[in-house]
MARGUGU-242528 format. One record per residue (C-alpha): residue in one letter; x negated, y, z negated. Coordinates in steps of 0.05 Angstrom, whole numbers, padded with zeros to 5 digits, always signed. Example, Ala and Ser with C-alpha at 12.3 -4.5 7.8 and 13.67 -1.06 7.14 Angstrom:
BEGIN
a-00246-00090-00156 s-00273-00021-00143 
***
This chain:
BEGIN
m-01747+01767-01737 t-01748+01724-01675 p-01684+01704-01637 a-01694+01633-01662 e-01697+01658-01734 l-01636+01701-01722 s-01598+01641-01695 r-01615+01602-01758 t-01593+01661-01801 v-01526+01665-01764 l-01515+01590-01772 h-01531+01597-01847 a-01477+01650-01853 v-01428+01603-01818 r-01447+01547-01865 r-01437+01591-01926 a-01369+01613-01901 v-01350+01539-01892 d-01376+01521-01962 r-01334+01578-01992 g-01272+01554-01957 e-01267+01617-01915 l-01272+01578-01850 s-01254+01507-01832 v-01300+01490-01774 t-01358+01446-01756 v-01422+01485-01759 p-01451+01487-01688 e-01522+01467-01674 r-01539+01534-01642 a-01517+01607-01644 v-01535+01648-01583 v-01565+01717-01600 a-01585+01768-01547 p-01593+01843-01539 p-01525+01876-01544 g-01486+01888-01480 p-01446+01950-01459 g-01406+01976-01517 g-01451+01941-01567 c-01500+01969-01617 g-01559+01949-01660 d-01617+01903-01643 y-01581+01838-01626 a-01511+01812-01616 t-01477+01744-01621 s-01411+01716-01596 i-01409+01662-01650 a-01341+01687-01676 l-01309+01679-01608 q-01340+01610-01603 l-01310+01588-01670 a-01243+01623-01668 r-01201+01567-01635 a-01228+01513-01682 a-01218+01559-01742 g-01146+01575-01722 e-01161+01649-01733 p-01167+01709-01687 p-01239+01722-01665 q-01241+01789-01701 r-01219+01757-01766 v-01274+01704-01759 a-01324+01760-01743 e-01305+01799-01807 i-01315+01737-01849 l-01383+01724-01819 r-01401+01798-01824 a-01394+01794-01900 r-01437+01732-01904 l-01491+01762-01858 l-01495+01825-01901 d-01507+01779-01961 e-01571+01756-01926 q-01603+01824-01940 r-01641+01821-01874 f-01597+01872-01838 d-01587+01947-01845 d-01517+01937-01816 v-01472+01887-01781 v-01418+01916-01737 v-01359+01881-01704 t-01344+01907-01633 g-01298+01888-01576 p-01259+01823-01584 g-01305+01798-01640 f-01378+01808-01623 l-01425+01814-01683 n-01478+01868-01673 l-01540+01861-01718 s-01586+01918-01739 l-01650+01889-01768 r-01676+01917-01833 s-01740+01952-01813 t-01744+02008-01864 a-01748+01959-01921 a-01807+01923-01889 a-01844+01989-01878 g-01829+02010-01949 l-01857+01944-01976 v-01921+01953-01937 e-01927+02025-01960 e-01919+02003-02032 v-01973+01949-02026 l-02022+01998-01994 r-02006+02051-02046 r-02016+02005-02105 g-02075+01968-02076 r-02100+01908-02114 r-02054+01928-02172 y-01992+01914-02131 g-01948+01870-02175 h-01980+01896-02240 v-01935+01932-02290 t-01939+02008-02284 t-01915+02028-02353 g-01977+02010-02394 f-01977+01956-02447 s-01910+01926-02464 g-01930+01916-02536 t-01925+01840-02532 a-01985+01808-02565 v-02004+01739-02540 r-02053+01691-02574 l-02082+01639-02527 r-02117+01580-02557 c-02159+01529-02519 p-02208+01472-02534 a-02282+01480-02519 d-02273+01446-02451 v-02295+01479-02387 r-02228+01473-02351 a-02189+01497-02412 v-02234+01558-02420 v-02227+01577-02346 v-02151+01567-02346 a-02145+01609-02410 d-02187+01663-02379 a-02144+01666-02316 v-02079+01665-02356 a-02106+01723-02398 r-02122+01763-02335 v-02051+01754-02309 l-02019+01769-02376 r-02057+01834-02381 s-02034+01852-02310 q-01963+01847-02337 g-01977+01894-02396 d-01990+01844-02451 y-02043+01847-02505 v-02082+01782-02504 r-02128+01748-02554 v-02164+01685-02532 e-02189+01636-02585 c-02233+01577-02568 d-02249+01517-02613 g-02323+01531-02614 r-02361+01575-02565 p-02371+01547-02495 a-02439+01531-02470 p-02475+01594-02443 e-02477+01567-02371 w-02401+01563-02370 e-02395+01638-02382 s-02450+01658-02334 v-02430+01613-02277 l-02354+01612-02284 g-02345+01683-02310 a-02299+01662-02366 d-02289+01712-02423 v-02265+01680-02487 t-02285+01737-02532 a-02228+01752-02580 r-02193+01816-02559 g-02129+01850-02577 p-02090+01853-02643 r-02098+01804-02699 l-02025+01788-02702 a-01988+01755-02644 d-01915+01759-02621 r-01925+01691-02587 s-01978+01638-02584 f-01995+01585-02533 t-02047+01530-02529 v-02079+01519-02462 r-02096+01445-02456 p-02101+01423-02383 v-02126+01354-02362 p-02202+01358-02365 a-02244+01358-02302 p-02272+01289-02286 a-02342+01317-02271 d-02384+01379-02280 p-02358+01434-02234 l-02418+01479-02241 p-02455+01454-02178 l-02397+01482-02137 g-02416+01553-02157 r-02373+01604-02192 d-02317+01616-02142 a-02307+01546-02117 a-02312+01518-02187 r-02259+01565-02213 w-02213+01548-02155 a-02224+01473-02165 l-02203+01481-02238 l-02145+01530-02228 h-02111+01506-02164 p-02085+01440-02191 a-02027+01442-02241 a-02049+01434-02313 h-02024+01361-02315 d-02063+01343-02251 r-02136+01322-02252 p-02181+01368-02210 r-02221+01340-02151 i-02294+01349-02166 p-02330+01362-02121 g-02274+01356-02070 d-02276+01397-02006 h-02280+01465-02040 l-02344+01485-02004 v-02322+01462-01935 q-02308+01519-01887 r-02249+01489-01850 e-02173+01494-01852 s-02167+01433-01897 n-02198+01474-01953 p-02144+01520-01984 l-02195+01566-02016 f-02229+01576-01948 r-02162+01592-01916 v-02146+01645-01968 r-02214+01678-01965 y-02218+01673-01889 a-02150+01706-01881 h-02173+01763-01926 a-02239+01771-01888 r-02201+01772-01821 t-02158+01830-01846 r-02220+01869-01865 a-02252+01855-01798 l-02189+01879-01762 l-02191+01945-01801 r-02264+01955-01779 n-02248+01937-01707 a-02188+01983-01705 a-02229+02041-01732 d-02279+02029-01676 l-02221+02034-01627 g-02197+02099-01659 f-02132+02078-01693 h-02111+02065-01764 p-02056+02028-01801 e-01988+02059-01804 p-01930+02021-01837 g-01871+02008-01791 p-01826+01953-01765 v-01861+01888-01746 s-01826+01833-01708 e-01838+01759-01722 a-01868+01770-01791 e-01810+01750-01835 a-01848+01696-01873 l-01906+01743-01889 l-01861+01800-01911 a-01823+01751-01956 a-01888+01726-01987 l-01913+01797-02000 g-01846+01817-02030 d-01848+01756-02075 h-01917+01773-02104 p-01893+01813-02165 r-01844+01757-02183 v-01900+01705-02177 l-01945+01745-02223 a-01889+01752-02274 a-01873+01678-02272 t-01947+01660-02277 a-01953+01703-02339 t-01889+01676-02371 q-01905+01602-02357 y-01981+01605-02364 t-01990+01573-02296 p-02048+01602-02254 d-02037+01545-02205 r-01972+01580-02185 l-02011+01642-02165 a-02062+01599-02127 r-02006+01565-02087 h-01975+01633-02073 l-02040+01659-02044 i-02044+01600-01998 a-01973+01616-01974 v-01992+01689-01961 a-02054+01668-01923 d-02017+01617-01881 a-01962+01667-01865 a-02013+01721-01846 m-02055+01680-01797 p-02004+01679-01739 l-01999+01755-01742 l-02073+01770-01738 p-02087+01754-01664 a-02034+01806-01644 v-02061+01864-01686 l-02111+01892-01636 p-02094+01914-01565 l-02119+01869-01509 g-02157+01890-01447 e-02138+01959-01423 e-02078+01962-01470 k-02075+02025-01512 p-02061+02023-01587 s-01987+02032-01599 a-01941+02042-01658 a-01932+01966-01660 h-02007+01955-01665 r-02012+02006-01722 a-01954+01973-01758 r-01984+01903-01751 l-02051+01930-01776 a-02017+01960-01837 l-01982+01893-01851 a-02048+01856-01842 e-02082+01904-01891 a-02026+01893-01941 a-02035+01818-01936 g-02109+01825-01947 t-02096+01870-02007 v-02050+01819-02040 l-02100+01763-02027 a-02157+01802-02057 g-02116+01824-02117 g-02092+01753-02130 l-02162+01723-02124 s-02187+01776-02172 l-02136+01754-02224 l-02162+01683-02216 g-02233+01709-02227 i-02253+01695-02155 d-02287+01742-02106 a-02255+01761-02040 p-02314+01777-01993 d-02304+01822-01933 h-02349+01776-01891 l-02349+01700-01886 
***
């Protein structure tokens, strides 16, 4: 977490205390955070309580204790300690970040999948014999199975053979005959034939928009630039794989640990299981597609700092960044797989 992010977090704690009626002050525009001085502890310290005490009509230590409780609610700190006349000392939560990365690397592409086998819920998906409906039903079935559900897909008539071969959709009836719940997949049809885009780009074009939105065919799904979300997702994954190869050439390997200035990426990785569960519950593969874009966009700022520069030797920080980059690539590859899209190691 950067000092600027810390400042915003401290101000958010002040705002919450004001909203709860615990403090009666005007929320300042800025909270100064810096390494702790003599007698301090933790990673950073702030004098915000001393700054607000007069306006609040409370002793600085009382203001500090109020803000301490609100800061601990943020779940970004291992501890918050009040020292001296009212300084707040912040210890960043690093073990949780390392534990998250370890879990992703341990689970691999199945991170976010249920681990207790089938839940016993039988789901019957129905769809018309329309190319977009078939692809959406196929993606929904993949995500449902990742969450432990039995799935049977029924289509109103078999799709044309080229749909299955090019788009990789599987509408063969599978699972139990009876269903605990049923759902009909009926998205807005595509305005044109997506097959000329090829399998991966066609599936993305059909799955990325919400069901009530009309897909853009052909759109920019084959353009290799930042304006193309599919390219950003696959490029971020390919970059993480290249970094692993480059690091191996330099003689070091990923090792989970604390990583500064990666709060957005860690939050996105931690949110992945919840996104998969929501996608399965609400039958919305577009939600998963948007989440993968968020992971890719959060990962890109980290990647240039993974490898040592010049004569710099690989450090614990480099190994931790490499582990985080590998975790991001793993989530991207696993999410694309659930959408039925390949994640190539080279672009």
